[in-house]
C-alpha positions in Angstrom: -8.4 10.8 -18.1 -12.1 10.7 -18.3 -13.3 11.5 -21.8 -16.6 13.1 -21.7 -20.0 13.3 -20.0 -21.3 10.1 -18.4 -23.3 8.0 -20.8 -25.5 6.1 -18.3 -26.7 3.3 -20.6 -27.5 -0.1 -19.2 -24.9 -2.6 -20.4 -26.0 -5.7 -18.5 -26.7 -6.9 -15.0 -24.0 -8.0 -12.5 -25.0 -10.5 -9.8 -23.1 -11.2 -6.5 -23.6 -14.2 -4.4 -24.8 -12.4 -1.4 -26.9 -9.8 -3.1 -30.7 -9.5 -2.6 -30.8 -7.6 -5.8 -28.8 -7.2 -9.1 -26.6 -4.4 -10.1 -26.9 -3.1 -13.7 -23.5 -2.1 -15.2 -23.7 1.3 -16.8 -21.4 2.3 -19.6 -19.1 5.2 -19.2 -18.9 5.4 -23.0 -16.6 8.4 -23.1 -13.9 7.1 -20.9 -11.0 5.6 -22.8 -7.5 6.1 -21.3 -6.1 4.6 -24.5 -7.7 7.0 -27.0 -9.3 5.3 -30.0 -7.3 2.1 -29.7 -8.3 -0.4 -26.9 -7.3 -3.9 -26.2 -10.7 -5.5 -26.4 -9.3 -9.0 -25.9 -7.8 -7.9 -22.6 -11.1 -6.4 -21.5 -13.0 -9.5 -22.5 -10.5 -11.8 -20.6 -10.6 -9.7 -17.5 -13.5 -10.3 -15.1 -15.2 -7.1 -13.9 -13.1 -5.6 -11.2 -10.3 -8.2 -11.0 -8.9 -6.4 -7.9 -10.7 -8.1 -4.9 -9.9 -6.7 -1.5 -9.1 -9.1 1.4 -11.3 -7.2 3.8 -8.5 -7.1 6.4 -8.4 -3.7 8.1 -5.0 -1.9 8.6 -5.2 -0.1 12.0 -2.5 2.3 10.8 -4.2 3.4 7.6 -7.4 4.7 5.9 -9.4 1.6 4.9 -11.5 2.0 1.9 -14.7 0.0 1.4 -15.6 0.5 -2.2 -19.3 0.5 -3.1 -18.5 -1.5 -6.2 -17.2 -4.3 -3.9 -20.1 -4.4 -1.6 -22.8 -7.1 -1.2 -26.1 -5.4 -1.9 -29.7 -5.4 -0.6 -31.9 -4.1 -3.4 -31.2 -3.1 -6.9 -28.5 -0.6 -7.8 -26.7 0.4 -11.0 -22.9 0.6 -11.4 -21.6 3.8 -13.1 -18.9 2.1 -15.1 -18.1 -1.5 -16.0 -14.4 -0.7 -16.9 -12.4 -3.1 -15.0 -9.6 -0.9 -13.7 -12.0 1.8 -12.4 -14.3 1.6 -9.5 -16.9 4.4 -9.5 -20.2 5.0 -7.8 -23.1 2.8 -7.1 -26.1 4.8 -8.3 -29.9 4.5 -8.1 -30.1 4.5 -4.3 -33.7 5.6 -3.9 -35.1 3.5 -1.0 -34.5 3.2 2.7 -34.7 -0.6 2.1 -31.6 -0.6 0.0 -28.2 -1.2 1.7 -24.6 -2.0 1.1 -22.7 -4.6 3.2 -18.9 -5.4 3.5 -17.3 -8.2 5.4 -14.2 -6.9 7.2 -11.6 -8.5 9.5 -10.4 -6.3 12.4 -7.1 -7.3 13.9 -8.2 -6.1 17.4 -11.1 -4.5 19.1 -11.1 -0.7 18.4 -13.0 2.4 17.4 -13.0 3.6 13.8 -13.9 7.0 12.5 -16.4 6.6 9.6 -16.5 8.8 6.5 -19.0 8.2 3.6 -18.2 9.5 0.1 -21.4 10.2 -1.8 -23.5 12.7 -3.8 -27.2 13.4 -3.8 -29.0 13.7 -7.1 -32.1 15.1 -5.3 -32.1 18.0 -2.8 -33.9 15.9 -0.2 -32.0 15.9 3.2 -30.6 12.5 4.0 -29.4 10.6 7.0 -26.4 8.2 6.7 -26.2 5.2 8.9 -23.2 2.8 9.3 -23.5 -0.2 11.6 -22.3 -3.6 12.7 -24.2 -6.1 14.8 -22.8 -4.4 17.9 -22.4 -0.7 17.0 -23.9 2.1 14.9 -23.0 5.6 13.8 -25.0 8.2 11.9 -24.9 11.7 10.5 -26.9 14.1 8.4 -25.6 14.4 4.8 -23.8 17.7 4.2 -23.0 18.8 0.7 -19.4 20.0 0.1 -19.2 23.7 -0.6 -17.9 22.9 -4.1 -20.9 20.7 -4.9 -20.6 17.3 -6.4 -19.4 14.3 -4.4 -18.9 15.0 -0.7 -17.1 13.6 2.3 -19.3 13.1 5.3 -17.7 12.2 8.7 -20.2 10.4 10.9 -20.9 12.0 14.3 -19.4 9.2 16.4 -16.9 6.4 15.8 -17.9 2.8 15.0 -16.7 0.2 17.4 -15.4 -3.0 15.8 -14.7 -6.2 17.6 -11.6 -8.3 16.8 -12.3 -10.7 13.9 -14.8 -11.0 11.1 -17.9 -8.9 11.0 -20.3 -7.1 8.6 -20.4 -3.4 8.1 -23.6 -2.0 6.7 -24.4 1.3 5.1 -28.0 2.5 4.9 -29.6 5.8 3.9 -32.9 7.2 5.0 -34.6 10.5 4.1 -34.6 13.0 7.0 -38.3 13.5 6.3 -39.9 10.0 6.6 -41.1 8.5 3.3 -39.8 11.4 1.2 -38.4 10.4 -2.2 -34.6 10.7 -2.6 -31.8 9.7 -5.0 -28.2 9.2 -4.0 -24.9 7.9 -5.4 -22.3 6.3 -3.2 -18.6 5.7 -3.8 -17.3 4.3 -0.6 -17.1 4.1 3.2 -13.7 4.8 4.9 -12.8 3.3 8.3 -9.9 5.0 10.1 -8.9 4.9 13.7 -9.4 8.5 15.1 -5.8 8.9 16.3 -4.5 7.7 12.9 -6.9 10.0 11.0 -5.6 13.0 13.1 -2.0 12.0 12.6 -2.3 11.6 8.8 -4.1 15.0 8.6 -1.3 16.8 10.5 1.4 15.0 8.4 -0.3 15.9 5.1 -0.5 19.6 6.1 3.1 19.7 7.5 4.6 18.2 4.3 2.5 20.1 1.8 4.6 22.2 -0.6 3.9 25.9 -1.0 3.0 26.0 -4.7 1.2 29.4 -4.7 3.5 30.2 -7.7 1.2 28.1 -9.8 -1.6 30.6 -9.2 0.5 33.3 -10.8 1.0 31.4 -14.1 -1.2 32.7 -16.9 -0.9 29.7 -19.2 0.4 26.1 -19.0 0.2 23.5 -21.8 -0.3 19.8 -21.6 0.5 17.1 -24.1 -0.4 13.4 -23.9 2.4 12.1 -26.1 2.4 8.3 -25.7 3.1 5.0 -27.4 -0.3 5.3 -29.1 0.2 8.8 -30.5 0.0 8.7 -34.3 1.8 10.7 -37.0 -0.1 13.1 -39.3 0.5 10.7 -42.2 2.4 7.5 -42.8 3.3 4.6 -40.6 3.7 4.9 -36.8 7.3 4.7 -35.6 8.2 2.4 -32.6 8.1 4.2 -29.3 11.9 4.1 -28.9 12.4 5.5 -32.4 9.9 8.3 -31.8 11.6 9.2 -28.5 15.0 9.3 -30.3 13.6 11.6 -33.0 11.6 14.0 -30.9 12.6 17.6 -31.8 12.9 19.2 -28.4 14.2 22.6 -29.6 11.4 23.0 -32.1 8.8 21.9 -29.6 10.2 24.2 -26.9 10.1 27.1 -29.4 6.5 26.4 -30.2 5.5 26.2 -26.6 7.4 29.4 -25.8 5.7 31.2 -28.7 2.3 30.9 -26.9 3.5 32.5 -23.7 3.1 29.3 -21.7 5.3 29.1 -18.6 4.9 25.4 -17.8 4.2 22.2 -19.6 2.7 18.9 -18.5 4.2 16.1 -20.7 2.9 12.6 -20.9 4.8 9.5 -19.8 2.8 6.3 -19.1 -0.7 6.7 -20.3 -2.6 3.8 -21.9 0.6 1.7 -21.8 3.4 1.7 -19.3 6.2 3.3 -21.4 8.6 6.0 -20.2 10.5 8.3 -22.6 13.8 7.9 -20.9 15.9 5.5 -18.8 14.3 3.8 -15.8 16.0 0.8 -14.2 13.0 0.1 -12.0 10.6 -0.2 -15.0 13.2 -2.3 -16.8 13.4 -4.7 -13.9 9.6 -5.1 -13.9 8.9 -5.3 -17.6 11.9 -4.9 -20.0 11.5 -3.0 -23.3 9.4 -0.2 -22.0 12.0 2.6 -21.6 14.2 4.5 -24.0 17.9 5.0 -24.4 17.5 8.7 -25.1 16.5 10.7 -22.0 13.8 12.8 -23.6 12.6 14.0 -20.2 16.1 15.4 -19.4 16.3 17.0 -22.9 12.8 18.6 -22.4 13.9 20.0 -19.0 16.9 21.5 -20.6 15.2 22.9 -23.7 12.2 24.3 -21.8 14.4 25.6 -19.0 16.4 27.7 -21.4 13.0 29.4 -22.2 12.1 29.7 -18.5 9.4 27.0 -18.8 8.9 24.5 -16.1 8.2 20.8 -16.7 5.5 18.6 -15.1 5.0 14.9 -15.9 1.8 13.1 -16.4 1.7 9.5 -15.2 -0.9 6.8 -15.1 -0.4 3.7 -12.9 -1.9 1.4 -15.5 -5.3 0.6 -17.1 -6.6 -2.6 -18.5 -5.4 -1.8 -22.0 -1.9 -3.0 -21.1 -2.3 -6.6 -19.8 1.4 -7.4 -19.9 2.0 -4.5 -17.5 -0.9 -5.6 -15.3 0.6 -9.0 -14.9 4.2 -7.9 -14.5 3.4 -5.4 -11.8 0.9 -7.5 -9.9 -1.8 -4.9 -10.5 -4.7 -7.2 -9.4 -3.2 -8.8 -6.3 -5.6 -8.5 -3.4 -2.7 -7.3 -1.3 -1.6 -4.2 -3.3 1.8 -3.9 -1.5 3.9 -5.3 -4.3 2.1 -3.2 -6.9 2.7 0.0 -5.0 6.3 -0.9 -4.2 6.8 -1.1 -8.0 5.1 2.3 -8.4 7.3 3.8 -5.7 10.5 2.4 -7.3 9.6 3.9 -10.8 8.4 7.3 -9.6 11.2 7.8 -7.0 13.8 6.9 -9.6 12.5 9.6 -11.9 12.5 12.1 -9.0 16.1 11.4 -8.2 17.2 11.5 -11.8 15.5 14.9 -12.6 15.7 16.6 -9.2 14.8 20.3 -9.2 14.3 20.1 -13.0 11.0 18.2 -12.5 8.6 20.8 -11.2 5.5 18.6 -10.7 3.5 15.5 -11.2 -0.1 15.0 -12.5 -1.1 11.5 -11.4 -4.2 10.3 -13.2 -7.1 8.2 -11.8 -6.3 9.0 -8.2 -9.8 8.5 -7.0 -11.0 5.7 -9.3 -7.9 3.6 -9.6 -5.5 4.2 -6.7 -8.1 5.0 -4.0 -10.0 1.7 -3.8 -6.7 -0.1 -3.1 -6.3 1.8 0.2 -2.8 2.9 -0.6 -0.3 4.4 1.8 -0.8 7.9 0.4 2.0 9.3 2.5 4.5 6.8 1.0 3.3 7.6 -2.5 3.5 11.4 -1.9 7.0 11.2 -0.4 8.2 9.0 -3.3 6.8 11.6 -5.8 8.8 14.3 -3.9 12.2 12.4 -4.2 14.9 14.8 -5.3 12.7 18.0 -4.9 10.6 18.5 -1.7 9.0 21.5 -3.4 7.7 19.5 -6.4 3.9 20.0 -7.0 1.9 16.8 -6.8 -1.8 16.0 -7.5 -3.9 12.8 -7.7 -6.7 13.3 -10.2 -10.3 12.9 -8.9 -12.2 13.9 -12.0 -15.6 15.2 -10.8 -15.4 13.2 -7.5 -14.2 13.7 -3.9 -10.7 14.3 -2.8 -8.8 11.0 -2.8 -6.3 12.1 -0.2 -4.9 15.2 1.6 -1.4 14.1 0.6 -1.2 16.4 -2.5 -0.4 20.0 -3.2 -2.8 21.1 -5.8 -6.1 20.2 -7.3 -5.9 18.4 -10.7 -9.1 19.9 -11.9 -9.8 17.8 -15.0 -12.3 19.7 -17.1 -13.4 21.8 -14.1 -13.4 25.0 -16.2 -16.2 27.2 -17.6 -17.5 25.5 -20.6 -15.7 22.2 -19.7 -17.2 18.8 -19.1 -17.2 19.5 -15.3 -18.2 23.1 -15.4 -21.0 22.5 -12.9 -18.1 22.5 -10.3 -16.6 25.7 -11.7 -19.0 27.6 -13.9 -17.5 31.0 -13.2 -13.8 30.4 -12.4 -14.3 30.6 -8.7 -15.1 26.9 -8.1 -18.6 27.9 -7.1 -17.5 30.6 -4.6 -14.6 28.7 -3.0 -12.0 31.1 -4.4 -11.7 34.8 -3.8 -11.3 37.2 -6.7 -7.6 38.3 -6.8 -6.8 35.9 -3.9 -3.9 33.4 -4.1 -5.9 30.6 -5.8 -6.0 28.2 -2.8 -9.2 26.7 -1.6 -10.0 28.0 1.9 -12.7 25.5 2.8 -14.2 22.2 1.8 -12.6 18.8 1.2 -9.9 20.4 -1.0 -9.0 23.1 1.6 -5.4 24.4 1.3 -4.8 23.0 -2.2 -3.8 25.3 -5.0 -6.5 25.3 -7.7 -5.7 24.2 -11.2 -7.6 22.9 -14.2 -6.7 20.7 -17.1 -9.0 21.0 -20.1 -8.7 19.8 -23.7 -8.8 22.4 -26.5 -9.8 19.9 -29.2 -12.0 17.8 -26.9 -9.6 14.8 -27.2 -6.5 14.0 -25.3 -4.5 11.8 -27.7 -4.2 11.8 -31.5 -4.8 8.1 -32.4 -6.2 8.2 -35.9 -4.0 7.0 -38.8 -3.4 9.3 -41.8 -5.7 11.9 -40.4 -5.4 15.5 -39.2 -5.8 16.1 -35.5 -9.3 17.3 -34.3 -9.9 21.0 -34.7 -10.0 23.3 -31.7 -13.4 23.4 -30.0 -12.9 26.9 -28.6 -12.2 30.0 -30.6 -9.3 32.3 -29.8 -11.7 34.8 -28.3 -13.5 32.2 -26.2 -10.3 30.7 -25.0 -8.9 34.2 -24.1 -12.0 34.9 -22.0 -11.5 31.6 -20.2 -7.9 32.3 -19.5 -8.7 35.8 -18.2 -11.5 34.3 -15.9 -9.1 31.7 -14.5 -6.4 34.3 -13.8 -8.9 36.5 -12.0 -9.1 33.7 -9.4 -5.5 32.6 -9.8 -6.4 29.1 -11.1 -3.5 27.5 -12.9 -4.6 26.7 -16.4 -3.3 23.4 -18.0 -4.5 23.6 -21.6 -4.2 20.2 -23.3 -3.3 20.2 -26.9 -3.1 17.3 -29.3 0.4 16.5 -30.7 1.6 14.3 -33.6 4.1 11.6 -33.0 6.9 13.7 -34.6 6.4 16.4 -32.0 4.4 18.8 -34.2 1.6 20.7 -32.5 -1.3 20.9 -35.0 -1.1 24.3 -36.7 -4.7 25.3 -36.1 -4.4 24.6 -32.4 -1.1 26.4 -32.0 -2.5 29.4 -33.9 -5.6 29.5 -31.7 -3.5 29.4 -28.5 -1.1 32.1 -29.7 -4.0 34.4 -30.6 -5.9 33.7 -27.4 -2.7 34.5 -25.3 -2.3 37.7 -27.2 -6.0 38.7 -26.6 -5.6 37.8 -22.9 -2.5 39.9 -22.5 -0.2 37.0 -21.7 3.4 38.1 -22.1 5.8 36.1 -24.3 8.8 34.8 -22.4 12.2 36.4 -23.3 13.9 34.5 -26.1 10.8 32.9 -27.5 10.5 32.5 -31.2 7.2 33.2 -33.0 8.3 31.7 -36.3 5.6 29.6 -37.9 
């Protein structure tokens, strides 16, 4: 999860052998998937962006050329130096600047070209992608939602068999006019493959319009690094064994929430239950008690659905990175491990697992050019109707192979409220519609938003109370009413202590907000404090 507004502070200069100019690394200071505790030794030992693509194109897939991996003409800045994320190159302000990638095509063929970028200025731009033998261009079009956009070039790019250089350049539509752009990537996909994947994604997409009817969902990042209110932290296995599911389910039900997103792997690859696939990759990261199954049962008795949060792995867990081959230039083995872990969980929990919330879809999965269809199908194992999303923070859609929009902090008053300042996602949703986007790069997806009540995702401070709510009950009630007006599924993230206790001030705020918003309390729920 991305933890705050971008802090674009120069943190050094990166040089690449082929660059005509340097790239300054900018610090995304607020991003910390591990909360307050980070493995600084692991970060220091890891070179920036240890994943290095081979440049070999797969004619049956979407091939991502990340701006962070490009050779560069001119000076750019890099939005984040965190080694497991690849974000945008920023500071593109001259027609003389360019990005270059060396690719290896297995055969001569045409490739559709899509550029993912955003424009800081309103100046109209032209995008140009070329090789020594071919060129394609288009006029930059802003996505209806705003923010980072996907632009398909007007004609395909012809690539000859073998090694060649692909170049991206940007020019103002009005000669010599000033401009400012940020670029994430270029995608190369054979047109027939692009069309086939599009059809498959739409054909396989689950109907999750029920999410748009939900008035309140709660999210909890309960992980290995979650701390108790006071005293020493228990081992993860002991904390799993002691987690009070009935009390927790009662507390959730007392707010009127009808679904929960509960954390599994976050800053470290640990799962609160059995998982043979994870045991085979890295023993000691699972639990004897099946807390997930117990949560499904306890919440289910109260008519509350369970989603799971899952992170594929950041740099804070170097043992996992090594064991799962996270930095292999060929990501095949890494994603086979992912498929094994996720599909086993799907089989184990079946219809009891209502959904997944996969983090860092755009900034961690995407640059590895995964087989999105394979990941999506693995996530559906045991329940074809299971809701799936791959988080893109404030960026473009990572893939069409998902059912709903993760919407991290895209909520009025949230960190990304520029993308949803009034609940309608800047006019993409109709008032009293079904909550699905009807146009733009997220067209067809059910809208949702996850936002943190206390401004933090994980309680990681020793012998300290959790952070206080940043929204009053009245303000939160207004937000929930606004989201329901457009049938956006709210996923309100609350801090939680290691012993499963929801901080009293946060719980009271949510209860009062739900009451003000007219959210009914499920049958059988307890309101005991």
